PDB file of the backbone (N, CA, C, O) and the ligand in Angstrom, with CONECT records:
HET     ZN  A 101       1
ATOM      1  N   MET A   1      76.390  48.805  77.420  1.00  0.00           N
ATOM      2  CA  MET A   1      77.262  49.651  78.256  1.00  0.00           C
ATOM      3  C   MET A   1      77.382  51.023  77.629  1.00  0.00           C
ATOM      4  O   MET A   1      77.807  51.178  76.484  1.00  0.00           O
ATOM      5  N   LYS A   2      77.003  51.988  78.397  1.00  0.00           N
ATOM      6  CA  LYS A   2      77.059  53.364  77.896  1.00  0.00           C
ATOM      7  C   LYS A   2      78.474  53.925  78.055  1.00  0.00           C
ATOM      8  O   LYS A   2      79.115  53.768  79.094  1.00  0.00           O
ATOM      9  N   THR A   3      78.920  54.559  77.031  1.00  0.00           N
ATOM     10  CA  THR A   3      80.243  55.180  77.132  1.00  0.00           C
ATOM     11  C   THR A   3      80.097  56.626  77.597  1.00  0.00           C
ATOM     12  O   THR A   3      79.156  57.329  77.229  1.00  0.00           O
ATOM     13  N   TRP A   4      81.025  57.030  78.389  1.00  0.00           N
ATOM     14  CA  TRP A   4      81.015  58.381  78.917  1.00  0.00           C
ATOM     15  C   TRP A   4      81.897  59.255  78.041  1.00  0.00           C
ATOM     16  O   TRP A   4      83.125  59.176  78.078  1.00  0.00           O
ATOM     17  N   THR A   5      81.254  60.064  77.275  1.00  0.00           N
ATOM     18  CA  THR A   5      82.030  60.921  76.395  1.00  0.00           C
ATOM     19  C   THR A   5      81.888  62.372  76.835  1.00  0.00           C
ATOM     20  O   THR A   5      80.798  62.842  77.160  1.00  0.00           O
ATOM     21  N   ASN A   6      82.979  63.041  76.834  1.00  0.00           N
ATOM     22  CA  ASN A   6      82.965  64.479  77.070  1.00  0.00           C
ATOM     23  C   ASN A   6      83.161  65.176  75.733  1.00  0.00           C
ATOM     24  O   ASN A   6      84.087  64.882  74.978  1.00  0.00           O
ATOM     25  N   GLN A   7      82.276  66.089  75.476  1.00  0.00           N
ATOM     26  CA  GLN A   7      82.273  66.729  74.169  1.00  0.00           C
ATOM     27  C   GLN A   7      82.722  68.176  74.303  1.00  0.00           C
ATOM     28  O   GLN A   7      82.194  68.935  75.115  1.00  0.00           O
ATOM     29  N   ASP A   8      83.691  68.535  73.505  1.00  0.00           N
ATOM     30  CA  ASP A   8      84.170  69.910  73.504  1.00  0.00           C
ATOM     31  C   ASP A   8      83.140  70.788  72.790  1.00  0.00           C
ATOM     32  O   ASP A   8      82.835  70.576  71.616  1.00  0.00           O
ATOM     33  N   ALA A   9      82.619  71.758  73.504  1.00  0.00           N
ATOM     34  CA  ALA A   9      81.571  72.604  72.930  1.00  0.00           C
ATOM     35  C   ALA A   9      82.082  74.008  72.607  1.00  0.00           C
ATOM     36  O   ALA A   9      81.293  74.940  72.454  1.00  0.00           O
ATOM     37  N   GLY A  10      83.380  74.150  72.505  1.00  0.00           N
ATOM     38  CA  GLY A  10      83.930  75.430  72.078  1.00  0.00           C
ATOM     39  C   GLY A  10      84.007  76.463  73.188  1.00  0.00           C
ATOM     40  O   GLY A  10      84.184  76.128  74.359  1.00  0.00           O
ATOM     41  N   LYS A  11      83.871  77.715  72.804  1.00  0.00           N
ATOM     42  CA  LYS A  11      84.057  78.801  73.757  1.00  0.00           C
ATOM     43  C   LYS A  11      82.766  79.614  73.936  1.00  0.00           C
ATOM     44  O   LYS A  11      81.976  79.789  73.008  1.00  0.00           O
ATOM     45  N   GLU A  12      82.595  80.091  75.146  1.00  0.00           N
ATOM     46  CA  GLU A  12      81.477  80.993  75.432  1.00  0.00           C
ATOM     47  C   GLU A  12      82.053  82.271  76.016  1.00  0.00           C
ATOM     48  O   GLU A  12      83.000  82.238  76.802  1.00  0.00           O
ATOM     49  N   THR A  13      81.475  83.391  75.623  1.00  0.00           N
ATOM     50  CA  THR A  13      81.914  84.670  76.164  1.00  0.00           C
ATOM     51  C   THR A  13      80.799  85.263  77.012  1.00  0.00           C
ATOM     52  O   THR A  13      79.645  85.305  76.585  1.00  0.00           O
ATOM     53  N   CYS A  14      81.135  85.716  78.198  1.00  0.00           N
ATOM     54  CA  CYS A  14      80.151  86.367  79.056  1.00  0.00           C
ATOM     55  C   CYS A  14      79.729  87.689  78.410  1.00  0.00           C
ATOM     56  O   CYS A  14      80.580  88.525  78.106  1.00  0.00           O
ATOM     57  N   PRO A  15      78.426  87.885  78.198  1.00  0.00           N
ATOM     58  CA  PRO A  15      77.966  89.108  77.541  1.00  0.00           C
ATOM     59  C   PRO A  15      78.129  90.350  78.418  1.00  0.00           C
ATOM     60  O   PRO A  15      78.037  91.479  77.936  1.00  0.00           O
ATOM     61  N   GLN A  16      78.368  90.131  79.691  1.00  0.00           N
ATOM     62  CA  GLN A  16      78.432  91.275  80.609  1.00  0.00           C
ATOM     63  C   GLN A  16      79.854  91.763  80.856  1.00  0.00           C
ATOM     64  O   GLN A  16      80.075  92.966  81.000  1.00  0.00           O
ATOM     65  N   CYS A  17      80.819  90.852  80.908  1.00  0.00           N
ATOM     66  CA  CYS A  17      82.182  91.292  81.247  1.00  0.00           C
ATOM     67  C   CYS A  17      83.232  90.787  80.263  1.00  0.00           C
ATOM     68  O   CYS A  17      84.422  91.044  80.446  1.00  0.00           O
ATOM     69  N   ASP A  18      82.805  90.067  79.213  1.00  0.00           N
ATOM     70  CA  ASP A  18      83.709  89.592  78.165  1.00  0.00           C
ATOM     71  C   ASP A  18      84.721  88.553  78.629  1.00  0.00           C
ATOM     72  O   ASP A  18      85.735  88.341  77.964  1.00  0.00           O
ATOM     73  N   SER A  19      84.461  87.906  79.755  1.00  0.00           N
ATOM     74  CA  SER A  19      85.309  86.782  80.133  1.00  0.00           C
ATOM     75  C   SER A  19      85.057  85.630  79.161  1.00  0.00           C
ATOM     76  O   SER A  19      83.926  85.411  78.728  1.00  0.00           O
ATOM     77  N   VAL A  20      86.111  84.901  78.824  1.00  0.00           N
ATOM     78  CA  VAL A  20      85.981  83.803  77.877  1.00  0.00           C
ATOM     79  C   VAL A  20      86.129  82.475  78.614  1.00  0.00           C
ATOM     80  O   VAL A  20      87.059  82.280  79.396  1.00  0.00           O
ATOM     81  N   TYR A  21      85.198  81.573  78.348  1.00  0.00           N
ATOM     82  CA  TYR A  21      85.203  80.249  78.961  1.00  0.00           C
ATOM     83  C   TYR A  21      85.320  79.176  77.896  1.00  0.00           C
ATOM     84  O   TYR A  21      84.762  79.296  76.805  1.00  0.00           O
ATOM     85  N   SER A  22      86.052  78.130  78.230  1.00  0.00           N
ATOM     86  CA  SER A  22      86.087  76.934  77.420  1.00  0.00           C
ATOM     87  C   SER A  22      85.015  75.989  77.966  1.00  0.00           C
ATOM     88  O   SER A  22      84.986  75.705  79.164  1.00  0.00           O
ATOM     89  N   VAL A  23      84.137  75.505  77.088  1.00  0.00           N
ATOM     90  CA  VAL A  23      82.976  74.716  77.521  1.00  0.00           C
ATOM     91  C   VAL A  23      83.133  73.255  77.119  1.00  0.00           C
ATOM     92  O   VAL A  23      83.480  72.938  75.981  1.00  0.00           O
ATOM     93  N   THR A  24      82.870  72.377  78.076  1.00  0.00           N
ATOM     94  CA  THR A  24      82.843  70.945  77.806  1.00  0.00           C
ATOM     95  C   THR A  24      81.476  70.404  78.205  1.00  0.00           C
ATOM     96  O   THR A  24      80.960  70.732  79.274  1.00  0.00           O
ATOM     97  N   ILE A  25      80.890  69.574  77.343  1.00  0.00           N
ATOM     98  CA  ILE A  25      79.599  68.969  77.652  1.00  0.00           C
ATOM     99  C   ILE A  25      79.817  67.598  78.280  1.00  0.00           C
ATOM    100  O   ILE A  25      80.541  66.761  77.740  1.00  0.00           O
ATOM    101  N   HIS A  26      79.184  67.383  79.421  1.00  0.00           N
ATOM    102  CA  HIS A  26      79.253  66.098  80.112  1.00  0.00           C
ATOM    103  C   HIS A  26      77.890  65.421  80.055  1.00  0.00           C
ATOM    104  O   HIS A  26      76.853  66.081  79.988  1.00  0.00           O
ATOM    105  N   ARG A  27      77.913  64.106  80.083  1.00  0.00           N
ATOM    106  CA  ARG A  27      76.654  63.365  80.114  1.00  0.00           C
ATOM    107  C   ARG A  27      76.525  62.615  81.418  1.00  0.00           C
ATOM    108  O   ARG A  27      77.490  62.044  81.926  1.00  0.00           O
ATOM    109  N   LEU A  28      75.309  62.624  81.956  1.00  0.00           N
ATOM    110  CA  LEU A  28      75.035  61.959  83.220  1.00  0.00           C
ATOM    111  C   LEU A  28      73.997  60.870  83.019  1.00  0.00           C
ATOM    112  O   LEU A  28      73.175  60.961  82.107  1.00  0.00           O
ATOM    113  N   PRO A  29      74.022  59.841  83.857  1.00  0.00           N
ATOM    114  CA  PRO A  29      72.959  58.827  83.798  1.00  0.00           C
ATOM    115  C   PRO A  29      71.651  59.355  84.377  1.00  0.00           C
ATOM    116  O   PRO A  29      70.590  58.787  84.116  1.00  0.00           O
ATOM    117  N   ALA A  30      71.707  60.417  85.149  1.00  0.00           N
ATOM    118  CA  ALA A  30      70.500  60.991  85.739  1.00  0.00           C
ATOM    119  C   ALA A  30      70.429  62.475  85.410  1.00  0.00           C
ATOM    120  O   ALA A  30      71.430  63.120  85.099  1.00  0.00           O
ATOM    121  N   ARG A  31      69.220  62.985  85.492  1.00  0.00           N
ATOM    122  CA  ARG A  31      68.996  64.385  85.190  1.00  0.00           C
ATOM    123  C   ARG A  31      69.635  65.280  86.256  1.00  0.00           C
ATOM    124  O   ARG A  31      69.589  64.981  87.450  1.00  0.00           O
ATOM    125  N   ASP A  32      70.215  66.355  85.809  1.00  0.00           N
ATOM    126  CA  ASP A  32      70.847  67.294  86.718  1.00  0.00           C
ATOM    127  C   ASP A  32      70.255  68.674  86.492  1.00  0.00           C
ATOM    128  O   ASP A  32      70.054  69.101  85.355  1.00  0.00           O
ATOM    129  N   LYS A  33      69.980  69.363  87.589  1.00  0.00           N
ATOM    130  CA  LYS A  33      69.440  70.713  87.474  1.00  0.00           C
ATOM    131  C   LYS A  33      70.388  71.658  88.179  1.00  0.00           C
ATOM    132  O   LYS A  33      70.592  71.573  89.390  1.00  0.00           O
ATOM    133  N   ASP A  34      70.955  72.544  87.418  1.00  0.00           N
ATOM    134  CA  ASP A  34      71.941  73.456  87.982  1.00  0.00           C
ATOM    135  C   ASP A  34      72.119  74.624  87.032  1.00  0.00           C
ATOM    136  O   ASP A  34      71.484  74.693  85.979  1.00  0.00           O
ATOM    137  N   SER A  35      72.978  75.525  87.415  1.00  0.00           N
ATOM    138  CA  SER A  35      73.269  76.654  86.542  1.00  0.00           C
ATOM    139  C   SER A  35      74.701  77.093  86.762  1.00  0.00           C
ATOM    140  O   SER A  35      75.335  76.734  87.754  1.00  0.00           O
ATOM    141  N   PHE A  36      75.198  77.876  85.821  1.00  0.00           N
ATOM    142  CA  PHE A  36      76.554  78.386  85.967  1.00  0.00           C
ATOM    143  C   PHE A  36      76.527  79.897  85.878  1.00  0.00           C
ATOM    144  O   PHE A  36      75.949  80.472  84.956  1.00  0.00           O
ATOM    145  N   ASN A  37      77.160  80.530  86.851  1.00  0.00           N
ATOM    146  CA  ASN A  37      77.291  81.975  86.832  1.00  0.00           C
ATOM    147  C   ASN A  37      78.738  82.353  86.580  1.00  0.00           C
ATOM    148  O   ASN A  37      79.663  81.713  87.081  1.00  0.00           O
ATOM    149  N   CYS A  38      78.915  83.397  85.800  1.00  0.00           N
ATOM    150  CA  CYS A  38      80.242  83.928  85.527  1.00  0.00           C
ATOM    151  C   CYS A  38      80.977  84.184  86.842  1.00  0.00           C
ATOM    152  O   CYS A  38      80.443  84.841  87.736  1.00  0.00           O
ATOM    153  N   VAL A  39      82.194  83.668  86.959  1.00  0.00           N
ATOM    154  CA  VAL A  39      82.933  83.821  88.216  1.00  0.00           C
ATOM    155  C   VAL A  39      83.457  85.236  88.393  1.00  0.00           C
ATOM    156  O   VAL A  39      83.828  85.627  89.500  1.00  0.00           O
ATOM    157  N   VAL A  40      83.490  86.002  87.318  1.00  0.00           N
ATOM    158  CA  VAL A  40      84.025  87.361  87.397  1.00  0.00           C
ATOM    159  C   VAL A  40      82.938  88.363  87.788  1.00  0.00           C
ATOM    160  O   VAL A  40      83.153  89.201  88.663  1.00  0.00           O
ATOM    161  N   CYS A  41      81.762  88.280  87.137  1.00  0.00           N
ATOM    162  CA  CYS A  41      80.734  89.286  87.374  1.00  0.00           C
ATOM    163  C   CYS A  41      79.423  88.713  87.904  1.00  0.00           C
ATOM    164  O   CYS A  41      78.545  89.476  88.307  1.00  0.00           O
ATOM    165  N   GLY A  42      79.268  87.386  87.914  1.00  0.00           N
ATOM    166  CA  GLY A  42      78.075  86.784  88.473  1.00  0.00           C
ATOM    167  C   GLY A  42      76.921  86.610  87.500  1.00  0.00           C
ATOM    168  O   GLY A  42      75.856  86.130  87.887  1.00  0.00           O
ATOM    169  N   TYR A  43      77.113  86.986  86.262  1.00  0.00           N
ATOM    170  CA  TYR A  43      76.068  86.826  85.252  1.00  0.00           C
ATOM    171  C   TYR A  43      75.754  85.346  85.044  1.00  0.00           C
ATOM    172  O   TYR A  43      76.664  84.521  84.966  1.00  0.00           O
ATOM    173  N   GLU A  44      74.447  85.005  84.954  1.00  0.00           N
ATOM    174  CA  GLU A  44      74.097  83.602  84.737  1.00  0.00           C
ATOM    175  C   GLU A  44      74.329  83.242  83.274  1.00  0.00           C
ATOM    176  O   GLU A  44      73.582  83.660  82.389  1.00  0.00           O
ATOM    177  N   MET A  45      75.360  82.473  83.042  1.00  0.00           N
ATOM    178  CA  MET A  45      75.742  82.096  81.680  1.00  0.00           C
ATOM    179  C   MET A  45      74.793  81.053  81.107  1.00  0.00           C
ATOM    180  O   MET A  45      74.400  81.124  79.943  1.00  0.00           O
ATOM    181  N   GLN A  46      74.433  80.086  81.942  1.00  0.00           N
ATOM    182  CA  GLN A  46      73.600  79.002  81.449  1.00  0.00           C
ATOM    183  C   GLN A  46      72.936  78.286  82.618  1.00  0.00           C
ATOM    184  O   GLN A  46      73.511  78.183  83.701  1.00  0.00           O
ATOM    185  N   SER A  47      71.715  77.788  82.391  1.00  0.00           N
ATOM    186  CA  SER A  47      71.077  76.913  83.364  1.00  0.00           C
ATOM    187  C   SER A  47      70.556  75.706  82.604  1.00  0.00           C
ATOM    188  O   SER A  47      70.243  75.797  81.417  1.00  0.00           O
ATOM    189  N   TRP A  48      70.465  74.588  83.285  1.00  0.00           N
ATOM    190  CA  TRP A  48      70.061  73.361  82.602  1.00  0.00           C
ATOM    191  C   TRP A  48      69.290  72.468  83.552  1.00  0.00           C
ATOM    192  O   TRP A  48      69.415  72.560  84.773  1.00  0.00           O
ATOM    193  N   ASN A  49      68.490  71.600  82.953  1.00  0.00           N
ATOM    194  CA  ASN A  49      67.752  70.566  83.668  1.00  0.00           C
ATOM    195  C   ASN A  49      67.709  69.385  82.711  1.00  0.00           C
ATOM    196  O   ASN A  49      66.711  69.156  82.028  1.00  0.00           O
ATOM    197  N   ASP A  50      68.808  68.639  82.673  1.00  0.00           N
ATOM    198  CA  ASP A  50      69.002  67.680  81.601  1.00  0.00           C
ATOM    199  C   ASP A  50      70.019  66.629  82.019  1.00  0.00           C
ATOM    200  O   ASP A  50      70.636  66.733  83.079  1.00  0.00           O
ATOM    201  N   THR A  51      70.188  65.608  81.172  1.00  0.00           N
ATOM    202  CA  THR A  51      71.235  64.624  81.426  1.00  0.00           C
ATOM    203  C   THR A  51      72.562  65.064  80.821  1.00  0.00           C
ATOM    204  O   THR A  51      73.594  64.422  81.021  1.00  0.00           O
ATOM    205  N   GLU A  52      72.521  66.156  80.088  1.00  0.00           N
ATOM    206  CA  GLU A  52      73.766  66.734  79.583  1.00  0.00           C
ATOM    207  C   GLU A  52      73.952  68.078  80.243  1.00  0.00           C
ATOM    208  O   GLU A  52      73.020  68.878  80.338  1.00  0.00           O
ATOM    209  N   PHE A  53      75.163  68.316  80.698  1.00  0.00           N
ATOM    210  CA  PHE A  53      75.398  69.619  81.293  1.00  0.00           C
ATOM    211  C   PHE A  53      76.780  70.135  80.909  1.00  0.00           C
ATOM    212  O   PHE A  53      77.697  69.348  80.675  1.00  0.00           O
ATOM    213  N   PRO A  54      76.926  71.437  80.847  1.00  0.00           N
ATOM    214  CA  PRO A  54      78.205  72.011  80.462  1.00  0.00           C
ATOM    215  C   PRO A  54      79.079  72.296  81.682  1.00  0.00           C
ATOM    216  O   PRO A  54      78.570  72.584  82.765  1.00  0.00           O
ATOM    217  N   SER A  55      80.376  72.216  81.502  1.00  0.00           N
ATOM    218  CA  SER A  55      81.269  72.748  82.524  1.00  0.00           C
ATOM    219  C   SER A  55      82.083  73.860  81.881  1.00  0.00           C
ATOM    220  O   SER A  55      82.503  73.763  80.728  1.00  0.00           O
ATOM    221  N   PHE A  56      82.292  74.901  82.642  1.00  0.00           N
ATOM    222  CA  PHE A  56      82.948  76.100  82.131  1.00  0.00           C
ATOM    223  C   PHE A  56      84.310  76.258  82.782  1.00  0.00           C
ATOM    224  O   PHE A  56      84.445  76.168  84.002  1.00  0.00           O
ATOM    225  N   LYS A  57      85.318  76.496  81.949  1.00  0.00           N
ATOM    226  CA  LYS A  57      86.659  76.732  82.467  1.00  0.00           C
ATOM    227  C   LYS A  57      87.092  78.112  81.991  1.00  0.00           C
ATOM    228  O   LYS A  57      87.128  78.386  80.791  1.00  0.00           O
ATOM    229  N   LEU A  58      87.414  78.964  82.931  1.00  0.00           N
ATOM    230  CA  LEU A  58      87.807  80.330  82.596  1.00  0.00           C
ATOM    231  C   LEU A  58      89.144  80.334  81.859  1.00  0.00           C
ATOM    232  O   LEU A  58      90.148  79.847  82.379  1.00  0.00           O
ATOM    233  N   VAL A  59      89.151  80.881  80.660  1.00  0.00           N
ATOM    234  CA  VAL A  59      90.406  80.957  79.912  1.00  0.00           C
ATOM    235  C   VAL A  59      90.908  82.387  79.790  1.00  0.00           C
ATOM    236  O   VAL A  59      92.102  82.626  79.612  1.00  0.00           O
ATOM    237  N   GLN A  60      89.972  83.346  79.887  1.00  0.00           N
ATOM    238  CA  GLN A  60      90.403  84.743  79.824  1.00  0.00           C
ATOM    239  C   GLN A  60      89.482  85.598  80.680  1.00  0.00           C
ATOM    240  O   GLN A  60      88.276  85.667  80.444  1.00  0.00           O
ATOM    241  N   ARG A  61      90.058  86.233  81.657  1.00  0.00           N
ATOM    242  CA  ARG A  61      89.248  87.023  82.588  1.00  0.00           C
ATOM    243  C   ARG A  61      88.898  88.371  81.979  1.00  0.00           C
ATOM    244  O   ARG A  61      89.760  89.081  81.461  1.00  0.00           O
ATOM    245  N   GLY A  62      87.616  88.708  82.051  1.00  0.00           N
ATOM    246  CA  GLY A  62      87.147  89.985  81.524  1.00  0.00           C
ATOM    247  C   GLY A  62      87.100  91.051  82.599  1.00  0.00           C
ATOM    248  O   GLY A  62      87.604  90.865  83.706  1.00  0.00           O
ATOM    249  N   GLN A  63      86.489  92.163  82.254  1.00  0.00           N
ATOM    250  CA  GLN A  63      86.393  93.287  83.159  1.00  0.00           C
ATOM    251  C   GLN A  63      84.940  93.435  83.624  1.00  0.00           C
ATOM    252  O   GLN A  63      84.070  93.781  82.825  1.00  0.00           O
ATOM    253  N   PRO A  64      84.672  93.176  84.899  1.00  0.00           N
ATOM    254  CA  PRO A  64      83.287  93.340  85.355  1.00  0.00           C
ATOM    255  C   PRO A  64      82.855  94.786  85.297  1.00  0.00           C
ATOM    256  O   PRO A  64      83.665  95.685  85.525  1.00  0.00           O
ATOM    257  N   PRO A  65      81.561  95.030  84.988  1.00  0.00           N
ATOM    258  CA  PRO A  65      81.070  96.401  84.907  1.00  0.00           C
ATOM    259  C   PRO A  65      81.118  97.071  86.260  1.00  0.00           C
ATOM    260  O   PRO A  65      80.983  96.416  87.293  1.00  0.00           O
ATOM    261  N   GLU A  66      81.310  98.373  86.256  1.00  0.00           N
ATOM    262  CA  GLU A  66      81.378  99.146  87.507  1.00  0.00           C
ATOM    263  C   GLU A  66      80.033  99.158  88.203  1.00  0.00           C
ATOM    264  O   GLU A  66      79.895  99.758  89.270  1.00  0.00           O
TER     265      GLU A  66
HETATM  266 ZN    ZN A 101      80.933  87.908  83.413  1.00  0.00          ZN2+
END
């Protein structure tokens, strides 16, 4: 029986607008292909094609570039 563990992967900062995200790693029984874009400026923070994928929670909103 596989245990479902969520792993805290710390914080990621968007290089474009300095928004700060709290990252959690999730594990899936099947491969997932997706990506995450910064909700503030749209910058692609990460893309994956794996059984592990990150979820991003906005903790500090940055300033999108003009
Ligand atoms: Zn951003």
